[in-house]
NUFI-902455 format. One record per residue (C-alpha): x, y negated, z. Coordinates in steps of 0.05 Angstrom, whole numbers, padded with zeros to 5 digits, always signed. Layout:
# residues N
XYZ;...
# end
This chain:
# residues 379
+00525+00461+00239;+00468+00459+00189;+00472+00422+00122;+00423+00369+00147;+00463+00357+00211;+00527+00352+00170;+00494+00303+00121;+00467+00259+00177;+00535+00255+00212;+00575+00241+00149;+00533+00190+00111;+00542+00115+00125;+00500+00087+00183;+00454+00048+00136;+00436+00110+00097;+00431+00149+00162;+00375+00102+00184;+00337+00119+00120;+00344+00193+00135;+00316+00182+00205;+00254+00147+00178;+00189+00184+00192;+00175+00199+00119;+00111+00240+00131;+00082+00178+00164;+00101+00136+00103;+00066+00187+00058;+00003+00186+00102;+00000+00110+00101;+00009+00110+00026;-00046+00162+00018;-00095+00120+00059;-00077+00058+00019;-00086+00098-00045;-00158+00114-00023;-00168+00039-00014;-00142+00024-00084;-00189+00076-00113;-00250+00049-00077;-00234-00024-00094;-00227-00004-00167;-00295+00030-00163;-00333-00027-00129;-00306-00075-00182;-00340-00033-00235;-00278+00002-00261;-00231-00058-00260;-00165-00071-00224;-00188-00143-00213;-00208-00179-00171;-00192-00132-00113;-00151-00070-00130;-00091-00102-00163;-00080-00156-00109;-00087-00102-00056;-00033-00060-00090;+00014-00120-00090;+00000-00132-00017;+00013-00060+00001;+00079-00062-00037;+00098-00124+00002;+00076-00091+00067;+00115-00029+00052;+00178-00070+00039;+00165-00108+00104;+00158-00042+00141;+00226-00017+00117;+00259-00083+00135;+00229-00083+00205;+00248-00010+00214;+00322-00025+00201;+00325-00076+00258;+00345-00044+00324;+00287-00034+00372;+00324-00070+00428;+00323-00134+00387;+00247-00129+00378;+00241-00119+00453;+00281-00183+00466;+00238-00221+00416;+00171-00196+00442;+00157-00257+00486;+00174-00306+00430;+00131-00269+00380;+00073-00270+00429;+00083-00345+00441;+00086-00358+00366;+00021-00320+00355;-00012-00359+00412;+00010-00425+00381;-00019-00403+00314;-00086-00389+00348;-00084-00460+00377;-00066-00486+00307;-00128-00451+00280;-00170-00491+00330;-00139-00556+00307;-00135-00550+00231;-00154-00479+00210;-00191-00461+00146;-00265-00446+00150;-00296-00386+00115;-00365-00353+00122;-00381-00399+00181;-00319-00383+00221;-00253-00419+00230;-00202-00363+00232;-00148-00376+00180;-00086-00419+00168;-00071-00437+00095;+00004-00426+00084;+00003-00437+00009;+00010-00368-00023;-00040-00336+00025;-00089-00350+00082;-00060-00322+00146;-00106-00298+00201;-00068-00308+00267;-00115-00264+00306;-00088-00205+00266;-00017-00224+00285;-00038-00228+00358;-00063-00156+00358;+00009-00132+00350;+00042-00189+00388;+00000-00172+00449;+00022-00099+00446;+00095-00120+00441;+00090-00169+00499;+00055-00119+00545;+00105-00064+00527;+00163-00111+00542;+00131-00133+00608;+00121-00062+00633;+00190-00041+00609;+00219-00097+00652;+00174-00084+00712;+00194-00028+00761;+00142+00028+00765;+00131+00017+00840;+00105-00054+00825;+00059-00037+00768;-00005-00034+00809;+00009-00090+00858;-00042-00146+00850;+00008-00202+00836;+00040-00161+00780;-00028-00143+00750;-00045-00217+00743;+00008-00232+00691;-00015-00181+00638;-00087-00203+00650;-00068-00274+00632;-00031-00248+00570;-00095-00213+00548;-00147-00266+00567;-00112-00327+00535;-00115-00302+00463;-00183-00269+00475;-00212-00337+00495;-00181-00371+00434;-00207-00318+00387;-00277-00321+00417;-00281-00396+00401;-00268-00384+00326;-00318-00345+00335;-00293-00274+00324;-00326-00227+00374;-00300-00164+00341;-00226-00183+00346;-00236-00209+00417;-00265-00142+00438;-00206-00106+00404;-00155-00150+00440;-00187-00137+00508;-00194-00062+00496;-00123-00054+00469;-00095-00095+00527;-00133-00055+00579;-00111+00011+00549;-00038-00013+00549;-00044-00028+00623;-00074+00040+00635;-00018+00075+00597;+00033+00035+00637;+00007+00065+00701;-00039+00012+00731;-00084+00042+00784;-00153+00065+00762;-00188+00023+00815;-00173-00040+00775;-00208-00011+00715;-00269+00008+00757;-00274-00065+00779;-00267-00089+00706;-00321-00041+00682;-00368-00065+00737;-00352-00137+00718;-00364-00120+00645;-00433-00093+00660;-00448-00157+00698;-00421-00199+00640;-00465-00162+00590;-00526-00175+00634;-00507-00249+00640;-00499-00254+00564;-00569-00227+00552;-00596-00271+00609;-00566-00333+00575;-00604-00323+00510;-00649-00382+00494;-00620-00425+00550;-00577-00488+00547;-00517-00446+00568;-00525-00391+00516;-00459-00352+00514;-00463-00321+00444;-00482-00350+00377;-00552-00333+00354;-00526-00292+00295;-00487-00250+00345;-00550-00236+00385;-00585-00217+00319;-00529-00167+00306;-00544-00135+00374;-00619-00135+00359;-00605-00103+00292;-00562-00050+00324;-00616-00032+00374;-00672-00030+00322;-00656-00046+00249;-00729-00036+00229;-00751-00099+00266;-00725-00141+00208;-00711-00095+00149;-00707-00152+00098;-00669-00200+00143;-00619-00184+00198;-00630-00109+00191;-00620-00108+00116;-00545-00096+00114;-00542-00037+00162;-00605-00006+00130;-00572-00008+00061;-00507+00019+00091;-00544+00079+00120;-00579+00091+00054;-00512+00092+00018;-00483+00142+00067;-00543+00187+00066;-00549+00188-00010;-00478+00215-00015;-00497+00283+00014;-00442+00334+00022;-00400+00320-00040;-00424+00252-00063;-00454+00223-00127;-00386+00221-00161;-00332+00169-00172;-00362+00102-00194;-00432+00132-00191;-00454+00100-00126;-00519+00062-00138;-00518+00022-00073;-00450-00010-00088;-00457-00014-00164;-00525-00050-00159;-00500-00095-00103;-00547-00070-00049;-00489-00055-00004;-00463-00117+00033;-00388-00134+00037;-00375-00071-00004;-00301-00087-00013;-00286-00105+00060;-00326-00084+00122;-00372-00034+00088;-00323+00000+00040;-00329+00065+00079;-00402+00070+00058;-00381+00065-00015;-00333+00122-00003;-00387+00164+00031;-00436+00151-00025;-00388+00170-00081;-00350+00227-00046;-00400+00248+00007;-00388+00279+00074;-00325+00314+00048;-00294+00248+00026;-00310+00213+00091;-00282+00269+00134;-00220+00273+00090;-00205+00199+00102;-00218+00209+00177;-00169+00268+00177;-00114+00223+00147;-00127+00171+00201;-00124+00224+00256;-00058+00252+00228;-00027+00182+00231;-00050+00176+00303;-00021+00244+00320;+00046+00224+00290;+00046+00162+00335;+00031+00203+00397;+00085+00254+00381;+00136+00199+00367;+00119+00166+00434;+00127+00231+00471;+00195+00244+00439;+00222+00175+00456;+00257+00167+00523;+00256+00091+00521;+00197+00062+00560;+00189+00001+00515;+00190+00043+00452;+00140+00094+00479;+00091+00040+00502;+00099+00002+00437;+00086+00064+00394;+00025+00083+00435;+00000+00011+00432;+00006+00009+00356;-00028+00077+00352;-00085+00055+00397;-00095-00010+00358;-00098+00030+00294;-00148+00078+00326;-00192+00021+00349;-00192-00008+00278;-00220+00053+00244;-00263+00078+00302;-00299+00011+00309;-00308+00002+00234;-00335+00072+00223;-00381+00066+00283;-00405-00002+00259;-00422+00019+00187;-00457+00083+00212;-00502+00044+00259;-00468+00071+00322;-00443+00002+00343;-00463-00070+00329;-00434-00102+00266;-00374-00142+00289;-00334-00152+00225;-00275-00104+00236;-00241-00081+00171;-00224-00009+00155;-00148-00005+00161;-00109-00002+00096;-00174+00010+00057;-00214-00055+00064;-00192-00113+00020;-00151-00163+00058;-00080-00191+00063;-00067-00209+00136;-00093-00144+00166;-00054-00100+00118;+00011-00138+00124;+00009-00141+00200;-00009-00067+00205;+00049-00047+00160;+00097-00090+00202;+00069-00055+00264;+00085+00013+00234;+00154-00016+00218;+00162-00025+00293;+00142+00048+00303;+00194+00068+00252;+00247+00024+00286;+00233+00059+00352;+00238+00127+00316;+00304+00110+00281;+00339+00079+00341;+00316+00127+00396;+00367+00165+00437;+00379+00233+00407;
# end
């Protein structure tokens, strides 16, 4: 018996759980958050306020929440999945009734010490609910039409509520994450072929509706699509933000201008430099090397999730871990694509780097679920 095996078997169960924590994952999450603190300090002109210090406090709170969630047995989270989903759905309804308005959208609930964005909670609640559903459902029924209907309803209900806020980016993330969860659970590929065909038809209908009485998207959302297709059509209007973002990335070169030397962010040419477009600040100050380094940290976190899911013999835990990993992937993939001009601007933050409370707290709780599945798996 090795020293580690002897230690794990002899220490109290509470301490044993701490030993079973995936500590490399904790280090990687802290490293990414550290990059965020550094960039928020830079965009504030070398000051911890107004962004870096609050973000540090939020990360500390999120880290504590992750450890608390990790200590709770995974079977309890499985049993609570339906209730958590229902609570998130009710919060989305509450947003419709008396939510706070910001930047032309009604997406938040004011709970005193912070403004909570229920759509962020729903991203993880949906993953939990779908993982619990497919854990309960026998494999032979997964692709039967009547059993495919229930997860579709689970996905479409919050998607519709989020679209009315309006928040197109989060709605797309919910639908994509939900569809990928169904695919991972073993739903037949033919269903996805039908959905893709319907999606193409829906996109055509959306464009067809422009300028009519039944227009399906807001005009600013259409302008985002126009800007994505050709930013030069309105370089001083709708295309201004993405044009400045590309200038910031290009001016960074291979190694960047240097820490706090980015002209686009320091002179306020870069839009939303502390939230959606913070990656452009990083690319300008640390260049291609800095951008790829952050991407490597993200990929390592994703790899840890995939490996943890493969090692877990519990179906709920495996699906939950993969769902959290996929949601995390969609966050950084959509944000990076958006700020590089590879996708329309839809307002998706860069995980653990962009300034924000709800997104960071929910994401850390999600990784707490991953840790719970890791700690309480059969060995």
